[in-house]
C-alpha positions as CSV (number, residue, x, y, z in Angstrom):
1,X,18.4,-21.2,35.5
2,X,17.2,-22.1,32.0
3,X,13.8,-20.9,30.9
4,X,12.0,-23.6,28.8
5,X,10.7,-21.1,26.2
6,X,13.9,-19.2,25.8
7,X,15.4,-19.0,22.3
8,X,18.4,-17.3,20.9
9,X,16.2,-14.6,19.4
10,X,14.2,-12.2,21.5
11,X,11.0,-10.7,20.4
12,X,12.6,-7.4,21.1
13,X,15.3,-8.0,18.5
14,X,14.9,-6.0,15.3
15,X,13.2,-7.9,12.6
16,X,15.2,-8.4,9.4
17,X,14.1,-8.8,5.8
18,X,15.3,-11.8,3.7
19,X,18.1,-9.6,2.6
20,X,19.3,-9.0,6.1
21,X,18.1,-5.4,6.3
22,X,16.2,-3.9,9.1
23,X,12.5,-4.3,8.6
24,X,11.4,-1.2,10.5
25,X,12.5,1.5,8.1
26,X,11.2,-0.4,5.1
27,X,7.8,-0.9,6.8
28,X,7.7,2.7,7.9
29,X,8.3,3.9,4.4
30,X,5.5,1.6,3.1
31,X,3.1,3.0,5.7
32,X,4.0,6.6,4.8
33,X,3.4,5.8,1.1
34,X,0.0,4.2,1.9
35,X,-1.0,7.3,3.9
36,X,0.1,9.5,1.0
37,X,-1.9,7.6,-1.6
38,X,-5.0,7.6,0.5
39,X,-4.8,11.3,1.4
40,X,-4.1,12.2,-2.3
41,X,-6.9,10.2,-3.8
42,X,-9.5,10.7,-1.1
43,X,-8.6,14.4,-0.6
44,X,-8.2,14.0,3.1
45,X,-5.4,15.3,5.3
46,X,-2.3,13.1,5.9
47,X,-2.9,13.4,9.7
48,X,-6.5,12.2,9.4
49,X,-5.3,9.1,7.5
50,X,-3.0,8.4,10.4
51,X,-6.0,7.7,12.6
52,X,-7.3,5.0,10.3
53,X,-6.7,1.4,11.3
54,X,-4.3,-0.8,9.3
55,X,-7.2,-2.9,8.1
56,X,-9.1,0.2,6.9
57,X,-6.0,1.4,5.2
58,X,-5.6,-1.8,3.3
59,X,-9.3,-1.7,2.2
60,X,-9.0,1.9,1.1
61,X,-5.9,1.1,-1.0
62,X,-7.7,-1.8,-2.5
63,X,-10.7,0.4,-3.4
64,X,-8.4,3.1,-4.9
65,X,-6.5,0.5,-7.0
66,X,-9.8,-0.9,-8.3
67,X,-11.1,2.6,-9.2
68,X,-7.8,3.4,-11.0
69,X,-8.0,0.1,-12.9
70,X,-11.6,1.0,-14.0
71,X,-10.5,4.4,-15.2
72,X,-7.5,3.0,-17.1
73,X,-9.8,0.4,-18.8
74,X,-12.3,3.0,-19.8
75,X,-9.6,5.2,-21.2
76,X,-8.2,2.3,-23.2
77,X,-11.7,1.6,-24.6
78,X,-12.0,5.2,-25.7
79,X,-8.6,5.1,-27.4
80,X,-9.6,1.9,-29.2
81,X,-12.8,3.5,-30.4
82,X,-11.0,6.6,-31.6
83,X,-8.4,4.5,-33.4
84,X,-11.2,2.4,-35.1
85,X,-12.9,5.6,-36.2
86,X,-9.7,6.9,-37.7
87,X,-9.2,3.7,-39.6
88,X,-12.7,3.8,-41.0
């Protein structure tokens, strides 16, 4: 019997990256890294971050990156002001 929707790949087959490597370990490492960044910058426990949904995690990472960019820009402005005072 041939099933009309059958394909040579099953949804149970491991997903591969474009390099042919297993996707699972790579994605797991990315999730662990996201959880680590969030727990580090928001001063929460790693386990608490595990209860956050993937959408919330991506928003939090976006907010953290935005705040770090603001801090970096303000530090650059201060350095420029200090350099301009030294040159004066």
